C-alpha positions in Angstrom: -10.1 -18.9 15.3 -11.9 -15.6 14.7 -12.8 -13.8 17.9 -16.3 -13.3 16.5 -16.8 -17.0 15.9 -16.1 -18.7 19.1 -15.3 -18.3 22.8 -11.9 -18.3 24.5 -11.4 -21.0 27.1 -9.1 -20.9 30.1 -8.8 -24.1 32.1 -8.4 -23.2 35.8 -7.3 -25.9 38.2 -5.3 -26.5 41.4 -3.1 -29.6 41.0 -0.6 -31.5 43.2 3.1 -31.8 42.4 2.3 -35.0 40.5 -0.6 -33.5 38.5 -3.4 -35.0 40.5 -6.8 -33.4 41.3 -7.8 -35.9 44.1 -6.2 -38.4 46.4 -5.7 -42.0 45.2 -8.8 -43.1 47.1 -10.9 -40.4 45.5 -12.8 -37.6 47.2 -12.0 -33.9 47.6 -8.3 -33.1 47.8 -8.8 -29.5 49.1 -5.5 -28.6 47.4 -5.4 -24.8 47.0 -5.0 -22.4 49.9 -6.0 -18.7 50.2 -3.6 -17.6 47.5 -5.0 -20.1 45.0 -8.5 -18.9 45.9 -7.4 -15.4 45.0 -6.1 -16.3 41.5 -9.2 -18.5 40.9 -11.3 -15.4 41.7 -9.2 -13.3 39.3 -9.9 -15.8 36.6 -13.7 -15.7 37.4 -13.5 -11.9 37.3 -12.0 -12.2 33.8 -14.7 -14.6 32.6 -18.1 -14.0 31.1 -19.1 -17.6 32.1 -17.7 -20.6 33.8 -18.1 -24.2 32.5 -18.5 -26.9 35.1 -19.2 -30.6 34.6 -22.3 -32.2 36.0 -20.4 -34.8 38.0 -18.2 -32.1 39.5 -21.4 -30.3 40.6 -22.8 -33.5 42.1 -19.6 -34.1 44.0 -19.0 -30.6 45.3 -22.5 -29.4 45.5 -21.8 -25.8 44.2 -19.6 -23.8 41.9 -17.0 -21.1 42.8 -18.0 -17.5 43.5 -16.1 -14.2 43.5 -15.9 -12.9 47.1 -13.2 -10.3 46.7 -14.7 -6.8 47.1 -12.2 -5.3 44.7 -13.0 -7.8 42.0 -16.7 -7.4 42.5 -16.4 -3.6 42.3 -14.3 -3.9 39.1 -17.0 -6.0 37.5 -19.7 -3.5 38.5 -17.6 -0.6 37.0 -17.5 -2.6 33.8 -21.3 -3.0 33.8 -21.0 -6.7 34.3 -22.9 -9.0 36.6 -21.2 -9.7 39.9 -20.7 -13.4 39.0 -20.0 -15.0 35.7 -22.8 -17.2 34.4 -22.4 -20.8 35.6 -22.9 -23.2 32.7 -23.4 -26.8 33.7 -22.5 -29.4 31.1 -24.6 -32.5 31.3 -25.7 -35.3 28.9 -28.9 -36.0 30.8 -29.7 -32.5 32.0 -30.7 -34.0 35.4 -29.1 -32.5 38.5 -30.4 -32.9 42.0 -32.6 -29.9 42.9 -31.3 -30.0 46.5 -27.7 -29.0 45.4 -26.6 -25.7 46.9 -25.6 -24.8 43.4 -29.3 -23.9 42.7 -29.3 -21.4 45.6 -26.1 -19.6 44.7 -26.5 -15.9 43.7 -25.7 -16.3 40.0 -27.3 -17.0 36.6 -27.3 -20.7 35.6 -27.4 -22.1 32.1 -27.4 -25.7 31.0 -25.4 -27.1 28.1 -27.0 -30.4 27.2 -26.2 -33.0 24.6 -28.5 -32.7 21.6 -31.3 -33.4 21.1 -32.8 -31.7 24.1 -36.4 -32.7 25.0 -37.9 -29.2 24.6 -37.0 -25.6 24.1 -38.1 -24.8 27.6 -35.3 -24.2 30.2 -34.6 -27.1 32.5 -35.8 -26.6 36.1 -33.3 -24.3 37.9 -31.7 -23.0 34.8 -32.4 -19.7 33.0 -31.4 -21.1 29.6 -30.8 -24.5 28.1 -28.6 -24.8 25.0 -28.2 -28.0 22.9 -24.6 -29.2 22.3 -24.3 -30.9 18.9 -20.5 -30.5 19.1 -18.1 -28.5 21.1 -17.3 -26.0 18.2 -21.0 -25.5 17.7 -21.7 -25.0 21.4 -18.8 -22.5 21.9 -19.9 -20.5 18.8 -23.4 -20.4 20.2 -22.1 -19.2 23.6 -19.9 -16.5 21.9 -23.0 -15.3 19.9 -24.8 -14.9 23.2 -22.0 -12.7 24.6 -20.1 -15.4 26.5 -16.7 -14.8 24.9 -14.4 -15.5 27.8 -15.0 -18.8 29.5 -13.3 -20.3 32.6 -13.3 -24.1 32.6 -13.5 -25.3 36.2 -13.5 -29.1 35.7 -13.6 -31.9 36.1 -11.1 -34.0 34.3 -13.6 -35.5 31.8 -14.6 -32.0 30.7 -10.9 -31.0 30.4 -10.2 -34.1 28.3 -13.1 -33.5 26.0 -11.9 -30.0 25.2 -8.2 -31.1 24.9 -9.2 -33.8 22.4 -10.5 -31.1 20.1 -7.7 -28.5 20.8 -10.2 -26.0 22.2 -8.3 -24.9 25.3 -6.7 -21.5 24.7 -5.0 -21.3 28.1 -4.1 -23.4 31.1 -4.0 -21.7 34.5 -2.6 -24.2 37.0 -1.8 -23.6 40.6 0.8 -26.3 41.6 0.4 -27.1 45.3 3.1 -28.7 47.5 1.6 -32.2 47.9 2.1 -35.6 46.3 -1.1 -37.6 45.9 -0.4 -40.5 43.6 -3.3 -42.6 42.2 -5.2 -42.3 39.0 -7.0 -38.9 39.4 -4.9 -36.7 37.1 -6.2 -33.4 35.7 -6.4 -35.3 32.4 -7.5 -38.9 32.6 -4.9 -41.6 31.8 -6.8 -42.6 28.7 -7.3 -39.0 27.5 -6.7 -38.3 23.8 -5.1 -34.9 23.2 -5.4 -33.4 19.7 -2.0 -33.4 17.9 -2.1 -29.6 17.6 -2.5 -29.2 21.4 0.5 -31.4 22.4 3.2 -28.8 21.9 3.7 -25.1 21.4 2.4 -23.8 24.7 3.7 -20.4 25.7 4.5 -19.6 29.4 2.8 -16.1 29.9 2.9 -15.9 33.7 4.6 -17.6 36.6 4.0 -16.3 40.1 5.2 -17.6 43.5 2.2 -17.7 45.8 2.1 -17.8 49.6 1.9 -21.3 51.1 4.6 -22.6 48.7 2.2 -22.6 45.8 3.1 -21.7 42.2 0.8 -20.2 39.6 1.6 -21.1 36.0 -0.3 -19.8 33.0 0.4 -21.2 29.5 -1.3 -20.1 26.3 -1.7 -21.7 22.8 -0.1 -20.0 19.8 -2.6 -17.7 18.1 -4.9 -17.5 21.1 -7.0 -14.3 21.0 -5.2 -12.0 23.4 -8.1 -11.0 25.5 -6.4 -12.4 28.6 -4.5 -9.8 30.6 
């Protein structure tokens, strides 16, 4: 993929030892500790924008923010906004106005399945973009300057991107818990593109406090903008 043509996507998740995002009964797992929070913020500091699914926003109410003074200062020195743009992915474009997400100190965009009802931004969003396909949407985001994108979940969003071999990097914090149940970071019925099934390169492994382990894997030929 040409760096001018599309965005680079890094999936950022905390998972249990058995690859789950949530306990068997559902609900929030609260998997990552302070060290996972730090590496999450490092990924957000790298990113121009962060993709988050509408259902994840409905469940959690908000998206992740950078709090580290050092990371915030580094972004300011680079002439970047304090926070990456939060891009909600929604078929309907309808999110409850009472969500704390709409009061967070960041810019919000909406990526909505085409056709969208009008060119005007949806309420609470600074920009609304139609999504005819994932390649088209990512090319549009790159053309608007959103070249480095952190994917924050959930599982359905990760599955949609894996199905088209669009994930350039996986950043997984493995946490010392066993959860069981059906809530894997990819759904059990997910279809992964043949090209994405093998060939991942381990580019970082870091033991974190709290018995957590950071793993970063990259696809062959990924653009190299990740440090």
